[in-house]
C-alpha positions, 0 to 999 in steps of 0.5 A: 240466769234464771234463779233456781226454784225452791221446793216449796215454791210454784213458778208460773209463766204468763205469755202473751202472743200476737195472732195472724189469719193463718191457724198453722202459724198461730199454733207455731207462735203458741209452741215457740212461746211455750218453749221460751217459757219452758227455759225458766222451768215453770210448773204452770204456763198460761196462754191467752183466750182464743190462742188459735185465732183472733175473734177480731177476725170472726164476723159470723158464725160460719167464721167461728165454725171454720176457725174452731177446734175440738178438744181432741184435734190436732192444735190441742194435741200439740199443746198437750205434747208440750205439756208432757215434754216440759213436764208442766201444766199448761192453761190455754184458750181456744174457739171450741166447736162442740157439735153445731155450737161454738164456745170460747173455752179454756183448759188446763192440760196436765203433764200427763196430757190430761184435761184437768179442767175445762171452762166455757166463757159465760159472758160473750163480749160485743160481737162474740154475742152473735156466734158464741154460746154462753158457757155451760161448764159452771164455775169449776175448781180443780185441785192440782199439786200446787193449788186449788185453781179456777179459770175465768175468761176476759169479759167474765171478769167485768163483773164480781160474781165469776171470781167471788164464786170461784174464791168461795169454792176454795180456789187459791189461784185464778187464771184469767185468759184475755182477748183484750184491747183495753188498759182497764183490764191490765190496770184495774179489772185483773189486779182487783180480782186478786185483791178483793178475793185475797187470791193469787191471779195469773193472766195472759193476753194478746198483743198486735193488730186487731181487726175489729174495735175502737182500738187498733191493738191488743193491750198485752199486760200479762201479769201475775198478781199477789192476794194484796193486789201487788204486781209480781211480774207484768209484760209490756203492751207490744211484744210476744213475751213471757213474764214469770214469778214464784209463788208460795202457796203454803207461806203462812202470812199469805194463808192468813191473808187468804183467810182475811176479815174482808172474806169473813165479813160477808153476810151471805143472807143479805145478798139475796138480790144477786140471785134475782132480776136486777132493777134498772134506775129508770125502770118503770119510771122510778126516777124523776129527778134531775139529770145532774147532781152536785155532791161533796165528801167532807173530811174535817181533821180529827173527830168530836165537836170541833171536827163537826163544826169544821165540817159544818164550815166546809158544808156551807162552802160546798153548797155556795161555792161548788153548787153541792146538794148533797154532802157525805160526812165521815164514819162516826165523826164524833168518836175516837172509835179505836179508843180503849175506853170507848163507851157506846152508851156515851157516844149515843148520847153525844151523837143525839146532840150531834144529829140534832145539829146536823139536821138543823144545818141541812135545813138552814143550808137547804141541802141533803146530808149523810150522817153516821152515829150510834143509836140505842138498840130498841130491844137490847140494852146491851146493844147499839146500832151504827146508823147511816141517816139520809137527812133532807132539806127540812132536816127530816130523816128520810132513809136509814141504813144500819151497818150490816157488816160489823168487825169482830172488834165492834161486835161486843156492843154493835148490832148487825143490820140485815137489809140493804135499801135504796131510797127514792128521793128527789135527788136520785135513787140513793143507797147507803153504806157505813164502816166495814160495809164498804169493804165488802164488794156485795154491798155495792152490788146489791144496792145496784141491783136494787136500782141505785144511781148513787151509793153514799159511804160514811166510812174510813179508807185503810189502804189506797188500794181500796180506792184505786182498785176497790172503789174504782171497780165497784163503780165500773162493774155496776155503772153507779156513782160512789161518794165516799167521806173517809175519816181524817185519822184513817190509815189513808190520809186523803181517802174521801173520794168521788168516783163517778160513772161514765155514760156508754158509749165512751171514746176509747171504748174501754173508758166506760169501764175504767173510772177515774177517782177524784180524791180530796187534796192534801190540806183540804177538807172536801172534794166536790163533783157534779155527777151525771145521773143519767149515765147510770141507766145504761149498764152496756159495756160493749157495742152489740151488747154485754150488759153488766146486769143481764149478762151474768149467769145468776143461776150459777151464784147460789153459793153467794147467798149460802153460808159455807 
């Protein structure tokens, strides 16, 4: 028996369907799933992308024209009738014909049969590039009785900007209509967009046979995700079915999550690169370094001089046993940064000594190292800089990053940086981040747009989802390597990680979009890997196109660099 829904909650049902080469049968399948879902009395029913026809069966623009629908045609009228009958909103995707153009479109239809939102897919995927026009609707958000809602479609979610724009426009719920045969959508791209934007998310995918692609079947996995990235409901990968969940958009705890410090940390004035032309790592002969690079993230126990000495011991073993040429140390390793009596002036003096020792070790081991420290601020004696330095085998500092995203707890004494930089070195194009910079997706995106091959982070992992969702997605959406050294006293005890970008093409086809995270093992103090630097140049994620940098509609992203 379906439990009664309380007055303050919203019930959402996400359907997944298998289509056949027959429009009438596909419509009946959609109507049947709506009928089944209506038994739980939902306020909103979500159906997949292109629910009228399978894009895998579209081999030409003529095919798309033949199997498209119009917004006032019989297919859409039948869906609207069901919305009226069951007094619910219905979100559904179709192949839409608009004069002589074809769009991949998703709409929300109200219980009064009105189309309250229309969104056109901005990033056609793979073969869709040959027949689908990139959308021109922008990224609309609509206020429904239960929440502010935005829609995005499948490949739009392979980059971070689409959903970030919707969240910045005030969306509390994101609807994702899918036509996917990759597990990367189910287990990474969908839940991370909820988690990183602190919004609810409802996605609906297809099941059954595909006609094109490296896989034979769609991957299902329709799901509803909380702002923390928790899966409230998820369907299997095989059957025509639906899942549902109740959401309280007025829950004060969830409202607080949606106003979380992760969003408040953003520094829009620093993200100008997101609306300009991105730079590829090998563009214009920028990089002449090695094809591969050995790296290690170090995670010594505790903090202070004993921790630094342990790190130096691990450093030597990483160089001589693992062949690591670049080492990354955790965030402010010398200090207990959470201590009530923390004194940044005293910390800066200690770090001068520590930095000197680190430079000597880099020179004696002929290796590169990334080290974060506190330094006196040049113009204001009451302020201090949180810096991450890139040190070369001569012991020289060849690049420095001043932490840009400073949490409230540190703002009384810590200055804020204002610029992301990528440093060209003999071992690759390297970007640096430290501390809370790693909690903000724009940090990685800007460095990637500036041509980084490798991003080194001195940080502290607070939650395993920061790795399993956040860092893996940063690598997938940017095709850039990440080496993250985390403090041992961070809430996530084995947080140091190397996440490697995979080269395109891959087998299966979605593997390039679903990177592994190599984590430090319990009881150990380092994690090492050999990175394929050549893999970072090609940003393609599908045959026939879909480039992570060139496919996005950069003209739509002005709100990313504007203050609210």
